[in-house]
N, C-alpha and C positions, 0 to 999 in steps of 0.2 A: 504495500499499499506506499510506503513511503518513494519507491519510483513512481508510482502514480502522482503522488502531489507534487514532487520534482520536477514532473513536465508537463502540470497547471499552466492555464495560462494566468497572465501577472494580476488579475483583479482577482482569483481565486481564492488569495488570503485576504482580503475583502468580507468574500463571502464567509469563508471560514471564523474570523473574527468577530464579525457583526451579525451576521444573520441569522434567525432564528428560527428552524425549519419542523416543519410539521409535525404530529404524532410522533417526537424523537427526544431521549436523552440527550439531549447535545453533549455531555460529560463521555458517555459511552460510547457513544456511535462513531460506526464508521465514517471516514469522509465521506462527502457525496460526492457522485462522477460528475464533472465541469461538462456541460451542453454546449458545442458550440452553435449545429444545425440541427433543424428537424426538415426532412424529404419524404415524402409517398407516406409508408409505415417503419419510417428506421428513422433511430435516434444516433447523432452524430457525434462522439466524444472530441475535447480534446486533443488526447491524445493519439487520436486517427481510430478508434476503433466503433464500431458501426452494430448498433444494436436494433435487432427486430423487437419494433413494440408491440405485447401482446396485450395490453391493456388500454390503449387509447389515450395513454392523457389520463386515468379516471376517468377513461367509459365518454369521453369528450368527443375526440376527431371521428366522426363517424365516418367521414369521407377521407380520412389519411389525413398527413399535414400538407400543409401549405397548398392545398388545391386552387388553382388558377384563378380562379370564377368565385369565389369568394375574397381571393387578395384584392382582385380586380374592381369589387366593390367594393370594400375598405378602403383602395386609394383613393378609387371616384369619391368615396362620402370627405375622407378627410381632406381631400383637396377646397371643400368649398364649405361644413361646419362639421368637424367632430363630435360637438357636443353643445347644447345652450339646454339651458332649465328647462322643465317640461310643466312647471307652476306656470299656470295664465298663458304657456304659450305652448305649440304642437306644432310638430316638422312631418315630413314625411315617410320617411320610413318606418318611424313609429304608428302610425296612422296605416300605413302598408301593413304589418306586421300583426298588428291590432286585428285586421280583419283579416288576414290569412288562420291565425291561429282561432279566431272565434269560428269560422267555417270548419276547419276540422272538430270543433264541440258539437255533439250531439242538438242536431236543430238548427245547426250553424247561428247559433244566438248564445254570443258569453259576455262579458264585461271582463277586460284584459287590465291588468295593473301589473307594470312591470316595475322590476328593482334589479341586482346587481348580482345576488351568490344564489342559488338556493337556499340558501339555510333561511336569507332574507324571505324571500318567496315564500315559506312555509310560516314564518314568521306572522307573513302578511294574512295570509289562507287563515291561521287561528286567530289574528286579530278580527279579519273580516265573520268570522263563525260566530265569537262574542257579541261583537258588536250588534249582526243579525238578532240576535236575541234580545240585547237591550234596547233595539230600536221598536221592541214591540212588547215593553217594560218587562221583558224575563232576566233576570238574573244567573242563565247558565254559563259558567265559565272551566268547566272541566271536561276533559276530552278521554273519548275510547282508545286505545292503540295494544299495538300486540308484542305479544313475546319474539324476541332477535327482531322487532323493527328496529330503523335509523333514519332519522329524518333533518340529521343537522347538528353541530355542535353550537349554535346559541343557548341563552339559558334558555326560551320560550320549548325551543325543539329540545335541548336534552330533556325536559322534563316530557319528553311525548315519545324517548327511544326508550330500548329495553333495559331496565332499573341496572338489572345485573351485569351489562357487559361493561369492561374495565376502562374505558376511556372516560365516562363519566360517573363514576362510583362512587368520587371523592365530593360530589357536589347534591347529596342526595338528600339534606336536611336545609337548602337550599333552595329546591326546584320546588314546583309547584307539583302537588299528590293529583295524579289524574286516575285513569282507570285500566286497568292492565286485564289483557284479556290474550287469548291463546287461538291462532288463527284454526278453524275446527278442520277434523280430519276425520272424523266418524259424526254420526248422529247424534250420541250423546255430548260431546264439544259444542255439536252446536246447536241445543238446547241448554248449553250450559251457557254459552254467548247470549242466546235469547237471555236468559233470565238475567246477566248481566245487567244489558242494557235497559229492561224492565226494571230492574230495584234502583241504576240509578239513573235516569232518564230524566228528572226532576234538575238534574245538577250538571248533564251531558250538554254541551254546545253542538259536537259533533264526533264520528268516527273518524279516523284516520289511518289509513294502509297504506304501504307500498302495492299496487295490483299485481299478480303472478308470481313477482319476483320481490323475495327482502334480497338488498344490494350487500351493504356493508357487515349488516347483522348475521352473514354468513351463508350469503347466494343461496338461500335455502327455497324451493319453491313452489307454487300449488296452482291449483286447474282454477280456470273460468268458471267450473261449477260453482266453486269454494266463493271465489270472489264475487260471483254473482248470487249467490246465498245471505254471503254478509252487507252484501248492499239490499237484499230484501229484508232484512230484518233492521237495515237504520233504520229503512221506511219504513218497517211497520209501525216502530216507537217513534215515530217524527223527529231523526234527529237527520241532521245532515251530513253528508258524506262527504271526505277529501280526500280525495286520491292522488297521493305523492309519486307523481312521472317524473322526477326529476334523472332516475336512473332509468327505469323501464322505458320511457317516452321517446318517439322517431326513432322507431325500426327496431328496439333492441332485441323485444321477444320476440320478432316475426312481423308484428302488425305496426302501424303508425303509434298507436298508444296501446299499451296495453289491455286497457279497460275494453275495447272493440272486440275481444276474443270473450267477453262476458255477457257484451249486449247491455250493458248498463250505463247509466247516465249520470256520474258523479254531480253532486253540486257546487262544489270547488276543484279546483285540479293544477298543480304544480308544478312547474315547467324549469328547466336547466339544462348541464351536462352540455348535449349535444345540440340545443338551442343552436348557437352560434357556427357550430361544426368545430368547436374545439379551436376558437381564434380568439375570443374576447368574453368577458364574463355579462352574463345577461341572465335574468330571470324573468318569469311569469306566473303569475295566482291569475286565473281564469274564475270566473265565478258564473253560474248559469243566473238566467233573467231574473227568474223568481226568491234569488237573491240579493242581485244588487236592486231590485224594486225596491228593498228595506228601508235603501239608504237614499234614495229620491225621493227629494221631496222639498216643502218650503221651510223645512228646520232646520239652521246650519248643526245645530250637535249630532245632528242623525249623519251628516257627510262624512264617509274616510278619514280620519287625521292621520294622513302615514304619506309619507314623502321621501324616499332615496335623493340624495343630492346628485345620484347620477341614473338614478333612472330613465328609461328609454332612451338610456343613449345612441348617440345616432351612427357612431360608428358601427356598437353591438347588434342593433335593431339593422343595418346594413348585413352586415355579416351575417345575421339569421336569416334576413329574407334571401340572401344566395342560398343559403346552406338548402330554403325550403325549393329553391329551384332546383338544385341537384335532386331531392327527391320526387321531381315532378317531372324532370327530364330524363334520368339515366334510373335503373331499373334496383334501386337500392334493396328493398323488401326482396326481391329475387334473389340478390346475393346475400341478403339474409338467408334464409331457405337453404342456397348453397353452402353456406359456410356451417348451418345447422347439420348437415350429412355428414360435410367433413369432420366437423370438432365428433359425432357420435363416433364414427372410425376411427379415427386418429385416437382419441382418449380411451378407447374400450382397451386395448393393451392393459391399461393400468389399474383396472379390475382386478389381474391376478399377482399385482404386487403385494406383498403380507401390510405393509403400512395402510395400504388403500383400504377407507369404509367405504366409498361409493362414488360413481361418475355416474354425473348427471349434464342435461345439455338443454336449455331454451332458447328458441331462437339462436344468436349470435353469444352466447354465453356457457360457455364451457365449462364445467367444475369437476375439480379431484377434492374429492374430502377424506383427509387423512384421521387415524384413531385418536391421533393426540396432536398437537401443537408443537411442531416442529420446531429447531433454532433456526427462526425466521431470517438473519441476518446472514446465515451459513446458505440456507436455499438460494437466497439475492444470488448472494454471489459467486454462489454455482450457476445458474443463469446467467449473469454476464458472464461468467469465464467463457460460458458457451455461445456470446452474440445474441443473447436475449434479454429482455426486458420485463420482467415480471415479478409481480409484488406479491409474497403471497399473505391472506389476510386469514389471522390464527392457525386454524385448522383447515384450512381450504387454500388450495392453489388452486387459481381461474385463472380462463379467459377471458376478454372481452375486446378483441382486436377491430380497429375500423373496418366497416363492410368491405371495403377497398381493397384488405390486403391477397396478394395474391397465395397460391396453392401452396407454390414451393415454401414461401416462411411461414404460412402456416404449418403445415407441414416439421417444419423445424421447430417450431415452439411448442406442439405436442410432442414430438419424439423428444425432445429437450428435459419435458417435463418426465419421459417415462425416465431417461437415462439418470438425472438428477436421485428421483423417485426409489429408483431401484437400489440407490445406495443411502438408503433414508432409513 
């Protein structure tokens, strides 16, 4: 590792001495890899090595890196208006993007509130849900969420993540106490969820769930039928349904949005990650018209009092519009279907390894679950040695590649996983 530091560019010392990295114990962590360029589905390091990116920069770069259509849209927007405040003003990229996202909402009728990050879009969704009831004279302030769920790292979102997962356990005494449920996998569990909603209905503002795939909570999948059942129970008890599509949206599970596979209609939906094709920070909370109507009136206090400084960032909206262009012009969902088949075939040999508990695939998500959590740092280093960028998550080694990845590169990722886990 010292050799790598000696080969690092001049700016690397500043990063080492002053930058605070995410999810990292800075005292004991190995030095991060210095990146100088991204291209297609590859990460180019300062020391000359090139890594195949198996996770698309935390699931964002759906079209690969540096797609010329997205870069051209950003460049054109940069030339005449990188950003302008959206308070009292509006611009074409935001108006166009809002209309396009609303058109994807069931019935084509939704209001779109833009923010910068996924966590903030969930915070906005929670705030909308609470104020939806306040504007009707009801003080419902809690949320029903699910074990193994993950919705962000801000204070409000931490309170609707799995309370026993490691990242947020320090803050248990500080966080709002919400209602924790189980994703039902049987009739008994479905009945238990029904009772949980009934018993807490008076205080619940909404049910929030990641549709079909719980991402950072362990890449756990469940069926469209179960999602439909959760939605039906929320409707039965008169609760708003918030779908967190930050991970699952934009083709990752095989359809443009995961909820489409269940044939349900959310009351509120959050988007981010692949929204801009992995180029710029942007997120959105979409509210159905019947939710928005509770804010629309003559009383100033019924307005949604929220406004991130860089909301509806013009550059981000231009990038997102360009990303949507690519979904419309190129067969991204067909590519996801092909990736899904390749992931099933390529990861199947891992089932025979002693360390492996399960192999599963959903859309363009491939998962190898281990019996116990490995030495994650050692695994990452072993993957890098093979020219692969893969970041295991607890006891899960997963792939969420760009939809444009070549068959050869995906095969290299999967064979690398098999080789490394064979020695685990």
